[in-house]
SELUMMI-25129 format. One record per residue (C-alpha): residue in three letters; x, y, z. Coordinates in nm, 4 decimals, decimal comma, always signed. Example, Ala and Ser with C-alpha at 12.3 -4.5 7.8 and 13.67 -1.06 7.14 Angstrom:
{res: ala; xx: +1,2300; yy: -0,4500; zz: +0,7800}
{res: ser; xx: +1,3670; yy: -0,1060; zz: +0,7140}
//
This chain:
{res: met; xx: +3,1451; yy: +5,4246; zz: -2,9841}
{res: ala; xx: +2,9797; yy: +5,1762; zz: -2,7293}
{res: pro; xx: +3,1613; yy: +4,8883; zz: -2,5961}
{res: arg; xx: +3,0590; yy: +4,5497; zz: -2,7729}
{res: arg; xx: +2,8686; yy: +4,2929; zz: -2,5795}
{res: thr; xx: +2,9763; yy: +3,9435; zz: -2,5919}
{res: thr; xx: +2,7811; yy: +3,6129; zz: -2,4961}
{res: arg; xx: +2,8928; yy: +3,2693; zz: -2,3781}
{res: ser; xx: +2,7830; yy: +2,9482; zz: -2,4853}
{res: thr; xx: +2,6742; yy: +2,7123; zz: -2,2025}
{res: ala; xx: +2,6867; yy: +2,4016; zz: -2,4466}
{res: asp; xx: +3,0625; yy: +2,3336; zz: -2,3766}
{res: gln; xx: +3,0025; yy: +2,2251; zz: -2,0207}
{res: glu; xx: +3,2269; yy: +1,9269; zz: -1,8801}
{res: thr; xx: +3,0247; yy: +1,6107; zz: -1,7786}
{res: val; xx: +3,1271; yy: +1,4990; zz: -1,4221}
{res: asn; xx: +3,1142; yy: +1,1691; zz: -1,3230}
{res: val; xx: +3,0148; yy: +1,1257; zz: -0,9553}
{res: thr; xx: +3,0664; yy: +0,8027; zz: -0,7489}
{res: thr; xx: +2,9048; yy: +0,7984; zz: -0,4374}
{res: val; xx: +3,1471; yy: +0,6306; zz: -0,1536}
{res: thr; xx: +3,0140; yy: +0,5711; zz: +0,2102}
{res: asn; xx: +3,2042; yy: +0,6299; zz: +0,5044}
{res: ala; xx: +3,2607; yy: +0,2370; zz: +0,5673}
{res: gln; xx: +3,4058; yy: +0,1999; zz: +0,1825}
{res: leu; xx: +3,6090; yy: +0,4958; zz: +0,2435}
{res: gln; xx: +3,7475; yy: +0,3497; zz: +0,5494}
{res: ala; xx: +3,8078; yy: +0,0225; zz: +0,3919}
{res: met; xx: +4,0239; yy: +0,1509; zz: +0,1030}
{res: ile; xx: +4,2200; yy: +0,3533; zz: +0,3585}
{res: asp; xx: +4,2908; yy: +0,0306; zz: +0,5673}
{res: gln; xx: +4,3923; yy: -0,1645; zz: +0,2459}
{res: gly; xx: +4,6392; yy: +0,1317; zz: +0,1605}
{res: val; xx: +4,7967; yy: +0,1480; zz: +0,4837}
{res: thr; xx: +4,8039; yy: -0,2482; zz: +0,4997}
{res: ala; xx: +4,9897; yy: -0,2541; zz: +0,1605}
{res: ala; xx: +5,2309; yy: +0,0613; zz: +0,2764}
{res: leu; xx: +5,3097; yy: -0,1482; zz: +0,5815}
{res: ala; xx: +5,3759; yy: -0,4758; zz: +0,3882}
{res: ala; xx: +5,6172; yy: -0,2782; zz: +0,1480}
{res: arg; xx: +5,7918; yy: -0,1172; zz: +0,4255}
{res: asp; xx: +5,8333; yy: -0,4542; zz: +0,6113}
{res: ala; xx: +5,9691; yy: -0,6030; zz: +0,2803}
{res: leu; xx: +6,2170; yy: -0,3225; zz: +0,2347}
{res: arg; xx: +6,3570; yy: -0,3603; zz: +0,6272}
{res: ser; xx: +6,4001; yy: -0,7361; zz: +0,5936}
{res: thr; xx: +6,6385; yy: -0,7023; zz: +0,2539}
{res: asn; xx: +6,8553; yy: -0,4099; zz: +0,3847}
{res: gly; xx: +7,0952; yy: -0,6134; zz: +0,5948}
{res: asp; xx: +7,0336; yy: -0,3756; zz: +0,9115}
{res: asp; xx: +6,7874; yy: -0,6065; zz: +1,0917}
//
């Protein structure tokens, strides 16, 4: 008996949303994250009583 052939439907492909980000925009987001992280660290350091 010959093996059965199967077919795949390509109708169920996922839709991917793409957002283009320039290097300057990416660097600005990184800088914002670093600034927020440093501010949070400084806030914790000033409240722990070790300073």
